[in-house]
C-alpha positions in Angstrom: 15.9 -17.1 -16.5 15.3 -14.2 -18.8 11.8 -15.1 -19.3 11.6 -15.8 -16.0 12.3 -12.0 -14.6 10.0 -11.2 -17.7 7.5 -13.2 -16.1 8.0 -11.9 -12.9 8.6 -8.1 -13.7 5.4 -7.8 -16.0 3.9 -4.7 -16.5 0.9 -6.2 -14.2 2.4 -6.9 -11.4 4.6 -3.7 -11.3 1.2 -2.1 -11.1 0.0 -4.3 -8.5 3.4 -3.9 -6.3 2.8 -0.1 -6.2 -0.5 -0.4 -5.3 0.1 -1.9 -2.2 2.8 0.0 -1.4 0.5 3.0 -1.8 -1.7 1.3 0.4 0.7 0.4 2.7 1.4 4.4 3.2 -1.9 5.5 3.1 -2.4 3.2 6.1 0.2 4.4 8.2 0.1 7.4 7.8 -3.6 7.1 8.7 -2.8 5.0 11.4 -0.1 8.0 12.8 -3.6 10.3 12.9 -5.8 9.7 16.0 -9.2 10.3 14.7 -10.5 12.8 17.4 -14.1 11.7 17.1 -13.8 8.2 19.3 -12.7 10.8 22.0 -15.6 13.9 22.1 -17.8 11.5 24.1 -15.2 11.7 27.5 
């Protein structure tokens, strides 16, 4: 059981999960603000 947990929570997997969470947070933060350049022509 410990070897299975060690494989799941390896250093590479933790880095990948952290990177994924950062990208999701950036996507949510960027989607909050509407880009003004789209509406400049209207």
